[in-house]
TORLUM-738120 format. One record per residue: residue number from 0; residue in one letter; x, y, z of N, C-alpha, C, O, CB in turn. Coordinates in steps of 0.02 Angstrom, whole numbers. Atoms other than C-alpha are relative to their C-alpha. Glycine has a CB too. Example, Ala and Ser with C-alpha at 12.3 -4.5 7.8 and 13.67 -1.06 7.14 Angstrom:
(0,'A',(45,-59,0),(615,-225,390),(45,60,0),(97,59,33),(-50,1,62))
(1,'S',(-42,-59,-3),(684,-53,357),(-39,55,37),(-14,110,45),(20,23,-71))
***
This chain:
(0,'M',(79,13,-37),(11386,6601,6655),(-6,49,56),(31,54,105),(-13,-83,36))
(1,'E',(4,-54,-49),(11306,6750,6741),(-24,-24,59),(-57,-76,57),(-39,54,-21))
(2,'E',(6,19,-54),(11285,6738,6912),(-94,32,14),(-126,17,65),(69,30,46))
(3,'W',(62,-17,-9),(11107,6823,6889),(-33,2,-73),(0,0,-125),(-3,66,39))
(4,'T',(28,0,79),(10963,6828,6739),(-52,48,12),(-68,57,71),(-31,-78,-35))
(5,'L',(62,-45,7),(10820,6953,6700),(-59,-43,-26),(-67,-92,-62),(14,62,-51))
(6,'S',(64,22,26),(10656,6934,6687),(-48,43,6),(-54,77,57),(-21,-54,27))
(7,'T',(54,-56,5),(10503,7039,6624),(-62,-21,18),(-114,10,8),(-9,27,-66))
(8,'D',(67,32,-14),(10380,6923,6688),(-24,20,79),(5,-3,129),(7,-88,-11))
(9,'P',(25,-26,-63),(10274,7018,6834),(-7,-42,55),(9,-25,112),(-58,26,-9))
(10,'R',(10,51,-46),(10230,6861,6918),(64,-27,51),(57,-64,99),(-25,-56,-43))
(11,'R',(-59,28,-38),(10412,6834,6983),(27,64,37),(86,57,54),(59,-36,-51))
(12,'L',(-1,-61,-40),(10416,7011,7074),(-8,-14,68),(-62,-30,92),(-49,46,-20))
(13,'D',(13,5,-79),(10444,6998,7251),(-10,91,24),(25,140,35),(84,-46,46))
(14,'L',(33,-86,-14),(10335,7159,7287),(28,14,77),(55,69,86),(-110,7,1))
(15,'D',(-2,0,-69),(10361,7135,7478),(88,35,1),(106,84,33),(-18,-89,38))
(16,'R',(-80,-19,-7),(10569,7149,7443),(0,69,-34),(31,115,-7),(58,-60,-41))
(17,'V',(-9,-65,37),(10545,7293,7312),(-49,54,41),(-51,110,16),(-23,-9,-85))
(18,'H',(31,-44,-28),(10431,7382,7436),(44,23,40),(55,84,44),(-54,-15,26))
(19,'G',(-51,-31,-59),(10559,7388,7573),(64,38,-41),(98,78,-9),(35,-72,56))
(20,'W',(-48,-21,38),(10683,7436,7435),(-36,88,-5),(-15,139,23),(8,-54,-77))
(21,'L',(26,-65,9),(10574,7582,7385),(-12,46,54),(5,104,48),(-53,-6,-30))
(22,'R',(11,-40,-55),(10520,7644,7550),(49,27,21),(39,81,48),(-27,-25,46))
(23,'G',(-45,-25,-28),(10687,7671,7595),(40,52,-44),(79,91,-18),(33,-50,25))
(24,'S',(-11,-49,45),(10726,7770,7437),(6,73,20),(-35,98,58),(-46,-7,-43))
(25,'Y',(27,-67,0),(10764,7949,7428),(-48,24,-57),(-53,85,-65),(55,44,0))
(26,'W',(44,-14,56),(10640,7951,7280),(-78,-12,35),(-124,27,24),(19,-54,-71))
(27,'S',(62,17,-20),(10492,7868,7375),(1,-11,68),(-34,-59,85),(-25,-52,-34))
(28,'P',(-13,23,-67),(10541,7869,7563),(-84,-9,24),(-133,25,6),(52,60,49))
(29,'G',(64,11,-39),(10396,7801,7665),(-61,-26,-41),(-114,-36,-10),(-19,65,33))
(30,'V',(44,18,42),(10295,7745,7508),(-43,-73,24),(-14,-126,37),(41,-4,-66))
(31,'R',(36,52,-25),(10150,7628,7560),(-10,-62,-47),(-19,-50,-106),(-61,28,20))
(32,'R',(-5,66,48),(10145,7445,7482),(-62,6,-38),(-54,0,-99),(3,-78,41))
(33,'E',(46,6,66),(9980,7456,7398),(23,52,-57),(4,35,-113),(-83,16,19))
(34,'I',(-16,-40,38),(10058,7609,7305),(44,-44,-40),(25,-51,-98),(25,58,30))
(35,'V',(-53,33,31),(10205,7502,7251),(-47,-50,-46),(-40,-52,-107),(56,-38,56))
(36,'E',(23,55,44),(10085,7356,7197),(-30,32,-60),(-24,14,-118),(-52,-48,34))
(37,'R',(37,-23,59),(9978,7468,7106),(42,21,-62),(30,1,-118),(-42,58,21))
(38,'G',(-46,-27,41),(10120,7562,7021),(35,-49,-42),(47,-29,-99),(43,34,38))
(39,'F',(-31,62,36),(10207,7384,6961),(-68,-28,-35),(-54,-53,-89),(41,-63,57))
(40,'A',(41,37,25),(10037,7317,6913),(-27,48,-67),(-47,20,-118),(-52,-22,57))
(41,'N',(2,-41,76),(10010,7476,6776),(52,7,-37),(45,40,-88),(-17,66,2))
(42,'S',(-61,-4,39),(10186,7459,6715),(40,-52,-28),(32,-107,-3),(38,29,32))
(43,'L',(-45,45,9),(10313,7368,6629),(48,-3,40),(74,51,54),(22,3,-51))
(44,'S',(-59,-8,-43),(10449,7309,6746),(54,-72,-26),(45,-118,-66),(-29,-2,92))
(45,'I',(-51,55,10),(10598,7197,6746),(38,-14,61),(59,36,90),(49,17,-54))
(46,'G',(-33,3,-55),(10683,7113,6892),(69,-58,-18),(70,-111,-50),(-57,-23,61))
(47,'A',(-59,62,1),(10859,7029,6906),(-1,-46,61),(-12,-27,119),(79,32,-1))
(48,'Y',(11,50,-54),(10862,6861,6999),(72,-45,12),(111,-63,-32),(-67,-50,-23))
(49,'A',(-58,41,-18),(10995,6765,7087),(-14,-82,-40),(-66,-99,-67),(6,-2,93))
(50,'V',(10,72,21),(11022,6575,7032),(-56,-29,43),(-98,-68,21),(67,-45,8))
(51,'D',(55,43,-24),(10916,6531,7179),(-67,29,5),(-109,11,47),(16,-23,63))
(52,'G',(62,-31,2),(10777,6643,7131),(-26,66,45),(-82,91,45),(-40,-51,12))
(53,'R',(18,-58,-26),(10798,6786,7245),(10,63,-29),(61,79,-60),(23,1,50))
(54,'Q',(-17,-59,44),(10769,6951,7184),(57,53,13),(61,75,70),(-58,37,-4))
(55,'L',(-47,-41,-12),(10914,7064,7165),(-5,76,-13),(23,117,23),(46,-24,-31))
(56,'A',(23,-66,28),(10853,7220,7076),(-63,7,-35),(-91,-43,-58),(46,21,-44))
(57,'V',(51,-4,28),(10711,7295,7006),(-1,63,-57),(50,96,-58),(-47,1,51))
(58,'A',(13,-50,41),(10654,7425,6870),(-63,-1,-38),(-85,-53,-64),(50,4,-41))
(59,'R',(68,-2,38),(10490,7489,6790),(-4,67,-32),(15,120,-8),(-65,-11,49))
(60,'V',(19,-41,26),(10433,7584,6661),(-72,20,-8),(-113,-25,-14),(26,-9,-40))
(61,'V',(71,-39,12),(10271,7704,6640),(-1,13,-62),(38,58,-79),(-14,66,38))
(62,'T',(1,-18,57),(10230,7707,6470),(-66,-13,-48),(-103,-57,-27),(53,-25,-21))
(63,'D',(60,17,43),(10091,7701,6334),(17,-45,-57),(-18,-50,-107),(-31,64,-29))
(64,'Q',(-34,55,45),(10199,7567,6242),(-5,27,-83),(-14,-13,-129),(-45,-82,11))
(65,'A',(19,-30,70),(10180,7686,6081),(54,60,2),(107,49,-28),(-89,28,-10))
(66,'T',(-53,-61,9),(10281,7850,6097),(41,26,60),(92,61,54),(-36,61,-26))
(67,'F',(-46,-38,-63),(10340,7894,6279),(6,-58,52),(-35,-105,54),(-43,78,41))
(68,'A',(-26,36,-53),(10422,7806,6422),(32,36,61),(83,69,52),(45,-41,-28))
(69,'W',(-28,-32,-60),(10457,7870,6601),(42,-68,35),(7,-112,59),(-67,37,53))
(70,'L',(-27,58,-43),(10594,7737,6681),(10,31,63),(30,89,70),(68,-36,-26))
(71,'C',(17,-18,-75),(10571,7740,6872),(26,-61,45),(49,-114,24),(-86,11,10))
(72,'D',(-16,46,-61),(10607,7647,7029),(54,-64,-17),(49,-123,-2),(-75,-33,26))
(73,'V',(-50,48,0),(10770,7575,6971),(40,-16,58),(66,34,84),(38,15,-45))
(74,'F',(-32,18,-64),(10853,7484,7121),(38,-70,2),(18,-126,-14),(-55,-1,53))
(75,'V',(-54,63,-8),(10997,7369,7153),(10,-14,67),(30,33,101),(74,14,-29))
(76,'D',(-16,8,-54),(11012,7283,7306),(67,16,26),(116,-5,-4),(-14,-50,8))
(77,'P',(-93,-16,0),(11177,7354,7390),(41,-58,-8),(94,-55,-41),(32,32,74))
(78,'A',(-53,31,7),(11245,7198,7411),(15,-44,-84),(53,-92,-91),(-5,-45,62))
(79,'A',(11,26,60),(11212,7156,7216),(39,58,-40),(52,45,-98),(-80,-13,-17))
(80,'R',(-20,-47,58),(11293,7328,7146),(75,-3,-17),(117,-25,23),(-17,74,18))
(81,'G',(-61,-11,33),(11441,7353,7050),(-2,-57,-57),(49,-61,-91),(66,-4,53))
(82,'R',(1,43,56),(11393,7214,6923),(-35,-2,-65),(-41,-47,-107),(-14,-44,22))
(83,'G',(25,-28,78),(11307,7313,6785),(-72,-28,6),(-100,-26,-49),(47,-35,-78))
(84,'I',(61,22,0),(11140,7240,6834),(-39,61,-16),(-76,47,-64),(-19,-34,63))
(85,'A',(41,-41,8),(11051,7409,6829),(2,19,-81),(-49,21,-117),(13,52,50))
(86,'R',(-7,-4,83),(11122,7444,6644),(-22,-51,-24),(-63,-32,-66),(67,7,-32))
(87,'A',(33,56,20),(11068,7274,6601),(-65,1,1),(-98,-10,-50),(17,-49,30))
(88,'M',(83,-3,-7),(10897,7288,6659),(-27,68,-52),(-76,59,-87),(-25,15,97))
(89,'V',(28,-52,30),(10871,7464,6576),(18,-20,-82),(-22,-6,-127),(30,72,31))
(90,'G',(5,10,75),(10946,7403,6408),(-33,-53,-26),(-54,-56,-84),(60,-5,-28))
(91,'A',(68,38,20),(10837,7265,6408),(-61,29,-15),(-80,28,-73),(-19,-41,48))
(92,'L',(59,-46,-2),(10683,7368,6442),(3,36,-70),(-46,26,-106),(2,54,66))
(93,'M',(-1,-44,58),(10735,7486,6288),(9,-47,-65),(-4,-22,-119),(60,55,7))
(94,'A',(5,50,56),(10758,7334,6172),(-69,-47,-5),(-81,-91,-47),(62,-48,9))
(95,'D',(69,43,-14),(10583,7264,6230),(-40,10,-59),(-63,67,-62),(-45,23,68))
(96,'P',(36,-10,63),(10490,7245,6058),(-62,49,28),(-83,95,-7),(-27,-78,-37))
(97,'R',(63,-47,-5),(10339,7328,6153),(-2,78,6),(-47,120,12),(-35,-21,55))
(98,'L',(-9,-83,-13),(10433,7490,6166),(48,31,-53),(70,89,-48),(35,17,79))
(99,'V',(-47,-28,60),(10543,7504,5997),(-34,62,-21),(2,112,-18),(7,-53,-67))
(100,'T',(29,-67,20),(10418,7643,5936),(6,59,33),(-8,113,7),(-59,-3,-4))
(101,'L',(-2,-55,-52),(10448,7749,6084),(34,71,-36),(83,62,-73),(49,-28,70))
(102,'R',(-38,-64,22),(10502,7933,6033),(36,35,42),(74,80,23),(-38,45,-24))
(103,'R',(-32,-45,-33),(10557,7991,6195),(-1,-55,79),(-50,-86,99),(-43,85,-5))
(104,'W',(-4,29,-60),(10619,7908,6361),(13,56,49),(48,103,30),(51,-54,1))
(105,'C',(-27,-44,-64),(10632,8006,6540),(23,-35,50),(8,-94,52),(-49,42,34))
(106,'L',(-6,18,-72),(10696,7977,6704),(39,54,32),(68,97,0),(35,-69,12))
(107,'A',(-18,-47,-58),(10753,8074,6851),(65,-35,47),(50,-84,81),(-75,10,50))
(108,'T',(-38,27,-46),(10913,8031,6946),(49,55,29),(80,96,-6),(33,-59,-28))
(109,'R',(-52,-38,-31),(11016,8119,7081),(68,-19,-1),(114,21,10),(-13,6,61))
(110,'D',(-73,20,-29),(11165,8005,7092),(27,-47,-56),(86,-65,-51),(-3,-43,79))
(111,'A',(-36,51,44),(11187,7880,6930),(-7,28,-63),(-31,-6,-108),(-27,-76,2))
(112,'H',(-17,-8,81),(11212,7971,6779),(51,-48,-36),(49,-56,-97),(30,71,-11))
(113,'E',(-49,58,38),(11350,7840,6738),(-31,-43,-16),(-16,-71,-70),(52,-33,33))
(114,'V',(30,65,38),(11235,7709,6722),(-34,8,-56),(-31,-37,-98),(-44,-36,37))
(115,'Y',(42,-6,46),(11116,7788,6606),(34,23,-70),(17,6,-127),(-51,43,25))
(116,'A',(-26,-35,61),(11234,7893,6496),(31,-51,-61),(31,-30,-119),(60,50,27))
(117,'P',(-23,31,43),(11313,7749,6406),(-53,-40,-42),(-40,-81,-86),(47,-34,28))
(118,'L',(58,30,40),(11133,7698,6347),(-28,42,-34),(-83,27,-57),(-50,-31,34))
(119,'G',(25,-67,29),(11109,7876,6269),(-29,35,34),(-48,86,6),(-38,-1,-49))
(120,'F',(36,-47,-36),(11028,7954,6407),(43,56,16),(102,47,30),(-29,-27,58))
(121,'A',(-67,-62,-7),(11103,8147,6428),(-64,43,35),(-124,40,27),(49,45,-95))
(122,'A',(36,-53,-32),(11045,8285,6539),(-34,49,-43),(-2,77,-87),(44,34,41))
(123,'V',(28,-50,33),(10912,8399,6473),(-13,77,11),(-16,89,71),(-46,-23,-8))
(124,'D',(10,-70,-33),(10883,8592,6482),(-65,-17,13),(-91,-59,-25),(12,73,-44))
(125,'A',(71,4,-30),(10712,8596,6573),(-31,29,-53),(-81,-3,-70),(-16,37,71))
(126,'G',(41,-2,60),(10653,8682,6422),(-78,36,6),(-93,91,29),(-7,-76,-22))
(127,'G',(82,2,-6),(10457,8674,6411),(-21,-47,48),(-81,-50,60),(-38,-20,-66))
(128,'W',(20,36,-50),(10457,8551,6540),(-29,37,61),(-1,86,84),(50,-38,16))
(129,'M',(23,-21,-69),(10342,8580,6699),(-11,-68,35),(-14,-124,9),(-70,48,-1))
(130,'E',(16,57,-50),(10309,8473,6851),(-51,35,57),(-55,94,74),(78,-32,37))
(131,'H',(50,-25,-60),(10172,8475,6991),(23,-62,34),(40,-114,7),(-95,11,-13))
(132,'K',(-18,50,-50),(10213,8378,7143),(-51,12,57),(-53,62,93),(79,7,26))
(133,'P',(47,-14,-51),(10070,8342,7250),(23,-15,70),(80,-38,78),(-60,-35,-14))
(134,'D',(-39,15,-59),(10082,8326,7442),(20,-68,12),(-13,-111,-16),(-33,19,54))
(135,'P',(-23,76,-2),(10168,8167,7487),(-34,-32,41),(-29,-94,43),(67,-14,18))
(136,'A',(36,49,-56),(10055,8120,7627),(-68,-38,-49),(-112,-73,-23),(-38,59,81))
(137,'R',(46,42,34),(9944,8054,7474),(23,-61,-21),(-16,-106,-38),(-26,30,-53))
(138,'W',(-20,68,0),(10060,7915,7452),(47,-28,47),(67,-86,42),(24,-14,-56))
(139,'S',(-46,33,-45),(10174,7895,7592),(-29,-17,80),(-85,1,100),(65,49,3))
(140,'S',(32,-4,-70),(10147,7855,7771),(80,-28,39),(132,-49,13),(-86,-62,12))
(141,'N',(-62,15,-44),(10271,7822,7920),(-24,-69,33),(17,-90,74),(20,63,60))
(142,'V',(19,62,-14),(10173,7655,7958),(14,-57,-47),(-6,-57,-105),(-61,5,10))
(143,'D',(-9,82,48),(10224,7478,7883),(-64,6,-28),(-113,27,2),(10,-90,48))
(144,'G',(66,30,36),(10097,7435,7757),(12,-44,-46),(-35,-70,-76),(-41,47,-34))
***
């Protein structure tokens, strides 16, 4: 029997906990609570939960649910790492019936390539990809919020 379960029910998300994780992450330092809430409200998400209901991890997908998905905000509480939770969450999202017609998934990671490679993710040659990074002041704050 697993010591955790997965759920895509957005009502189960503990957004206060998720916000705490994300505002301390390298990819969204200082992100405001309302930005996290809006992002999750407009995405598909999954959480991993302990038997007592406490949230252990989260991941979300920004997608049109037809052709493209950006996997982001994958975070496992440090005390729950090493149990395969991140890979299980991503695998469950990839198997979600709403996403089976996708032609492309993308993600960016600085240090978790080994989590995603067994699921078929591979580094890409930047090729025609471009990016624009707006001023972080638009989404972050040094003030709790």
